[in-house]
C-alpha positions as CSV (number, residue, x, y, z in Angstrom):
1,X,-12.9,1.3,33.7
2,X,-10.3,-0.8,35.5
3,X,-6.7,-1.0,34.5
4,X,-6.9,-4.7,33.8
5,X,-10.0,-4.3,31.6
6,X,-8.1,-1.5,29.7
7,X,-5.2,-3.8,29.1
8,X,-7.5,-6.5,27.7
9,X,-9.3,-4.0,25.5
10,X,-6.0,-2.6,24.2
11,X,-4.7,-6.1,23.4
12,X,-7.9,-6.9,21.5
13,X,-7.4,-3.6,19.6
14,X,-4.0,-4.7,18.5
15,X,-5.3,-8.1,17.4
16,X,-8.0,-6.4,15.4
17,X,-5.7,-3.8,13.7
18,X,-2.3,-5.4,13.3
19,X,-2.2,-8.4,10.9
20,X,1.3,-9.2,12.3
21,X,0.0,-9.6,15.9
22,X,0.4,-12.9,17.6
23,X,-1.1,-14.1,20.9
24,X,-2.0,-11.8,23.8
25,X,1.1,-12.6,25.8
26,X,3.4,-11.6,23.0
27,X,1.4,-8.4,22.4
28,X,1.5,-7.6,26.1
29,X,5.3,-8.0,26.3
30,X,6.5,-6.7,22.9
31,X,4.4,-3.7,21.9
32,X,6.0,-0.4,23.1
33,X,3.1,1.6,21.9
34,X,0.9,-0.1,24.4
35,X,3.5,0.2,27.1
36,X,3.7,4.0,26.5
37,X,-0.1,4.2,26.7
38,X,-0.3,2.2,29.9
39,X,2.5,4.2,31.5
40,X,0.7,7.4,30.6
41,X,-2.3,6.5,32.7
42,X,-0.5,6.9,36.1
43,X,1.5,9.8,34.7
44,X,-1.7,11.6,33.8
45,X,-3.1,10.9,37.2
46,X,0.0,12.3,38.9
47,X,-0.2,15.4,36.7
48,X,-3.8,16.0,37.5
49,X,-3.2,15.6,41.3
50,X,-0.4,18.1,41.5
51,X,2.7,15.9,41.3
52,X,3.7,17.4,38.0
53,X,7.5,17.1,38.4
54,X,7.2,13.4,39.2
55,X,4.9,12.9,36.3
56,X,7.3,14.6,33.9
57,X,10.2,12.5,35.1
58,X,8.2,9.3,34.7
59,X,7.2,10.4,31.2
60,X,10.8,10.8,30.2
61,X,11.6,7.4,31.6
62,X,8.8,6.0,29.4
63,X,10.2,7.9,26.5
64,X,13.6,6.3,27.0
65,X,12.1,2.8,27.3
66,X,9.6,3.0,24.4
67,X,10.6,5.7,22.0
68,X,7.3,7.4,22.5
69,X,6.9,10.8,24.3
70,X,3.4,11.6,25.6
71,X,3.1,14.6,27.8
72,X,1.5,13.7,31.1
73,X,-1.2,16.4,30.6
74,X,-2.3,15.0,27.2
75,X,-5.8,13.4,27.2
76,X,-5.8,10.0,25.5
77,X,-9.0,8.1,24.6
78,X,-9.8,4.4,24.7
79,X,-8.4,1.7,22.3
80,X,-5.5,4.1,21.3
81,X,-2.9,2.2,19.3
82,X,0.6,3.4,18.3
83,X,1.8,0.9,15.7
84,X,5.6,0.4,15.4
85,X,5.9,3.1,18.2
86,X,9.1,5.0,17.6
87,X,9.6,8.7,17.4
88,X,6.0,9.6,18.3
89,X,5.5,12.9,20.1
90,X,2.2,14.0,21.7
91,X,2.1,17.5,23.1
92,X,0.8,18.8,26.4
93,X,-2.7,20.1,25.4
94,X,-3.4,17.3,22.8
95,X,-6.7,15.5,23.0
96,X,-7.1,12.1,21.3
97,X,-10.5,10.5,20.9
98,X,-11.4,6.8,21.0
99,X,-10.2,4.2,18.5
100,X,-7.3,6.3,17.1
101,X,-4.2,4.9,15.5
102,X,-0.8,6.6,15.1
103,X,2.2,5.2,13.1
104,X,5.9,5.7,13.7
105,X,7.3,9.3,13.6
106,X,4.0,11.0,14.1
107,X,4.0,14.4,15.9
108,X,0.9,15.9,17.5
109,X,2.6,19.2,18.3
110,X,2.4,23.0,18.5
111,X,3.4,25.7,16.0
112,X,5.2,27.8,18.7
113,X,2.9,30.7,18.0
114,X,0.0,29.9,20.3
115,X,-0.8,30.1,24.0
116,X,-3.2,28.0,26.1
117,X,-4.6,25.1,23.9
118,X,-1.6,24.7,21.6
119,X,-1.9,21.2,20.3
120,X,-4.5,19.4,18.1
121,X,-7.7,17.6,19.0
122,X,-8.3,14.3,17.3
123,X,-11.9,13.0,17.0
124,X,-12.8,9.3,17.1
125,X,-11.4,6.7,14.7
126,X,-8.6,8.9,13.3
127,X,-5.6,7.3,11.6
128,X,-2.4,9.3,11.2
129,X,0.2,7.8,8.8
130,X,4.0,7.4,9.4
131,X,5.9,10.7,9.7
132,X,2.8,12.9,9.6
133,X,2.8,16.2,11.6
134,X,-0.4,17.6,13.0
135,X,0.4,21.0,14.4
136,X,-1.4,23.7,16.3
137,X,-4.8,24.1,18.0
138,X,-6.7,22.5,15.2
139,X,-9.5,19.9,15.2
140,X,-9.4,16.7,13.2
141,X,-12.9,15.3,12.7
142,X,-14.1,11.7,13.2
143,X,-13.1,9.0,10.8
144,X,-10.3,11.0,9.2
145,X,-7.3,9.5,7.5
146,X,-4.0,11.5,7.3
147,X,-1.5,10.2,4.8
148,X,2.2,9.5,5.7
149,X,4.5,12.6,5.9
150,X,1.6,15.0,5.6
151,X,1.8,18.3,7.5
152,X,-1.6,19.3,8.7
153,X,-2.1,22.8,10.1
154,X,-5.8,23.4,9.5
155,X,-9.0,21.9,10.7
156,X,-10.1,18.8,8.9
157,X,-13.8,17.9,8.5
158,X,-15.1,14.4,9.5
159,X,-14.9,11.5,7.1
160,X,-12.0,12.9,5.1
161,X,-8.7,11.9,3.7
162,X,-5.8,14.3,3.9
163,X,-2.4,14.2,2.1
164,X,0.4,16.5,1.2
165,X,2.5,19.4,2.5
166,X,0.6,21.4,3.6
167,X,-2.1,18.8,4.0
168,X,-5.2,19.1,1.9
169,X,-8.4,17.1,1.8
170,X,-8.5,14.9,-1.2
171,X,-11.6,12.8,-0.3
172,X,-14.6,13.5,1.8
173,X,-17.6,11.1,2.4
174,X,-16.2,8.8,-0.2
175,X,-16.1,11.5,-3.0
176,X,-13.0,13.0,-4.5
177,X,-12.6,16.7,-3.5
178,X,-11.7,18.9,-6.5
179,X,-11.4,22.2,-4.7
180,X,-11.4,23.7,-1.3
181,X,-11.4,27.2,0.2
182,X,-10.0,28.3,3.5
183,X,-12.0,30.2,6.1
184,X,-9.2,32.0,7.9
185,X,-11.5,33.4,10.5
186,X,-12.7,30.0,11.6
187,X,-9.3,28.4,10.9
188,X,-10.7,25.6,8.9
189,X,-11.4,24.3,5.4
190,X,-14.7,25.1,3.8
191,X,-15.4,22.0,1.8
192,X,-17.6,21.9,-1.4
193,X,-20.7,19.7,-1.6
194,X,-19.8,16.3,-3.0
195,X,-23.0,16.2,-5.0
196,X,-22.0,19.5,-6.6
197,X,-18.6,18.1,-7.4
198,X,-20.2,15.0,-9.1
199,X,-22.5,17.3,-11.1
200,X,-19.5,19.4,-12.2
201,X,-17.6,16.3,-13.3
202,X,-20.7,15.2,-15.3
203,X,-21.0,18.7,-17.0
204,X,-17.3,18.6,-17.9
205,X,-17.7,15.1,-19.4
206,X,-20.8,16.2,-21.4
207,X,-18.8,19.3,-22.7
208,X,-15.9,17.1,-23.7
209,X,-18.2,14.7,-25.6
210,X,-19.9,17.6,-27.4
211,X,-16.5,19.0,-28.5
212,X,-15.5,15.5,-29.7
213,X,-18.7,15.1,-31.7
214,X,-18.1,18.5,-33.4
215,X,-14.6,17.4,-34.4
216,X,-15.9,14.1,-35.8
217,X,-18.7,15.9,-37.7
218,X,-16.1,18.3,-39.2
219,X,-13.9,15.4,-40.2
220,X,-16.9,13.6,-41.8
221,X,-17.7,16.8,-43.8
222,X,-14.1,17.1,-45.0
223,X,-14.0,13.5,-46.0
224,X,-17.4,13.8,-47.9
225,X,-16.1,16.8,-49.8
226,X,-12.9,15.0,-50.6
227,X,-14.9,12.0,-51.9
228,X,-17.1,14.2,-54.0
229,X,-14.0,16.0,-55.5
230,X,-12.3,12.7,-56.3
231,X,-15.6,11.3,-57.9
232,X,-16.0,14.4,-60.0
233,X,-12.4,14.2,-61.2
234,X,-12.9,10.5,-62.1
235,X,-16.0,11.3,-64.0
236,X,-14.3,14.1,-66.0
237,X,-11.4,11.7,-66.8
238,X,-13.9,9.1,-68.2
239,X,-15.7,11.8,-70.2
240,X,-12.5,12.9,-71.8
241,X,-11.6,9.3,-72.6
242,X,-14.8,8.8,-74.6
């Protein structure tokens, strides 16, 4: 894809995703997230063709100008958008898929304890909220949403929403996640079946209703006994009066 076509595609992405976006010229001139992405293209080319020192120098100039640091070796997909672009850091071995969005203060970094592939891989259509940290050689599946200020250090399955420190999946495939277990060997979350979760919620609701019915039946019995006692006392009083 040509560079001009990429620019047009990226501007269209901003118009689609940012309700504050104005016309194409304003977007072209005033969105540092796009400037950082466009500058990364020649920097990445230089890195892959052996001019790594020059690529690193250019990337630091881009960082100074935009507030975004993307390592020249990082692999960035199409229609990548950094909204409000300030304080974003993308590490050397990071891979970002297509249609991903990052907000300000996001770090796609390493943990300092790994060699080789040290940074995360983001699938397609991933959104990372403000201040979130995605750390280590982990995989974030397609269509994942990561909440602001979350710290994600484990794999995330597709179609999930992650929040918290450390980040945990709270929704998957549109269903609330009640529990999760961690497969340390595979370095990822083993998620429960959403249908099983819904069934568990139904069983809990039925059990609560059964307990409530028992309580109400006990109250009815107690009231019946009290009425009978009061009626007997009233009958005795009338009998004595005669």
